[in-house]
C-alpha positions in Angstrom: 0.0 0.0 0.0 2.7 2.5 0.9 4.5 1.9 -2.4 1.2 2.5 -4.3 0.4 5.7 -2.4 4.0 7.0 -2.9 3.9 6.1 -6.5 0.7 8.1 -7.0 2.3 11.1 -5.2 5.4 10.7 -7.4 3.2 10.6 -10.5 1.5 13.8 -9.4 4.9 15.3 -8.8 6.1 14.4 -12.3 3.0 15.8 -13.9 3.4 19.1 -11.9 7.2 19.4 -12.2 7.6 17.9 -15.7 10.6 15.7 -14.7 11.2 12.1 -13.7 13.7 11.0 -11.2 15.5 7.6 -11.8 16.7 7.4 -8.2 13.1 7.5 -6.9 11.7 5.2 -9.6 14.0 2.4 -8.6 11.8 2.0 -5.5 8.7 1.3 -7.5 8.0 -2.1 -9.1 6.2 -2.0 -12.4 6.2 1.7 -13.1 5.4 2.2 -16.7 7.4 4.4 -19.1 4.3 6.3 -20.0 1.9 7.0 -17.1 -1.1 9.2 -16.8 -2.5 10.7 -13.7 -6.2 10.1 -13.2 -8.4 13.1 -12.7 -9.6 11.5 -9.4 -6.0 11.5 -8.2 -5.6 15.2 -8.9 -8.9 16.0 -7.2 -8.0 13.7 -4.2 -4.4 14.8 -3.8 -5.0 16.0 -0.2 -6.5 12.6 0.8 -3.7 10.7 -0.9 -1.1 12.7 1.1 -3.0 12.4 4.3 -3.3 8.6 3.9 0.4 8.2 3.1 1.7 10.5 5.8 -0.7 9.2 8.5 0.5 5.6 8.4 3.7 3.7 8.8 4.2 4.4 5.1 6.2 7.4 6.0 8.9 5.1 7.2 9.3 3.9 3.5 10.0 7.6 2.5 12.4 8.0 5.4 14.3 4.9 4.2 14.6 6.4 0.7 16.0 9.6 2.2 18.5 7.6 4.3 19.5 5.5 1.3 20.1 8.7 -0.7 22.3 10.2 1.9 24.3 7.0 2.3 24.6 6.5 -1.5 26.1 10.0 -1.9 28.7 9.4 0.7 32.1 8.9 -1.0 30.8 9.8 -4.5 32.2 12.8 -6.4 29.6 15.6 -6.5 29.3 15.4 -10.3 28.0 11.8 -9.9 25.2 12.8 -7.5 22.8 14.6 -9.8 20.1 11.8 -9.7 20.5 11.3 -6.0 20.1 15.0 -5.4 17.1 15.0 -7.7 15.6 12.3 -5.5 16.3 14.3 -2.4 14.6 17.4 -4.1 11.5 15.2 -4.7 11.5 14.1 -1.1 11.9 17.7 0.1 9.1 19.0 -2.1 6.6 16.3 -1.2 7.3 16.6 2.5 7.0 20.4 2.3 3.7 20.0 0.5 2.5 17.5 3.2 3.6 19.8 6.0 2.5 23.2 4.8 -0.3 22.6 2.3 -2.0 19.5 3.8 -0.9 19.9 7.5 0.3 16.3 7.7 2.2 14.9 10.7 5.8 14.2 9.6 8.7 12.3 11.3 11.3 14.6 12.9 14.0 13.4 10.4 12.0 14.3 7.4 10.6 17.5 8.9 14.1 18.7 9.9 15.5 17.9 6.5 12.7 19.7 4.7 13.1 22.8 6.9 16.9 22.8 6.7 17.0 22.4 2.9 14.0 24.4 1.7 16.0 25.9 -1.2 17.4 22.9 -3.0 16.7 24.8 -6.2 19.9 26.8 -5.4 23.1 25.0 -6.3 24.9 26.1 -3.1 22.2 24.3 -1.1 22.7 21.1 -3.1 26.4 21.4 -2.4 25.8 21.9 1.3 23.6 18.8 1.4 26.2 16.9 -0.5 28.9 18.0 2.0 26.7 16.8 4.9 26.3 13.4 3.3 30.1 13.1 3.2 30.4 13.1 7.0 
């Protein structure tokens, strides 16, 4: 169930942002190359977020975050673009859950989202990369 809800959230993100993230897609089984978001999913986005973030499913997202940080450790910065794109996805959906849909978030993800609310700025991506190197 958590994979399905997160996959729907991811599909909504891709439609909204216009970009796919290979690092995130590796966590979904059977994701098609061409997907379409149902009108019902767009209308029910709030409910989808609330269901995902109100269950143990959030632990799945936290694991993806932890995997990304571990995977960046030791890699040259130039090889981290997809991982950073995955972390941008996580930051954006957690921010949406926190501030648009008022969802409860784990401390780890809430702290990450607040600390790195400007990952669209390259200096912030560099700072996140440097933290992952510790």
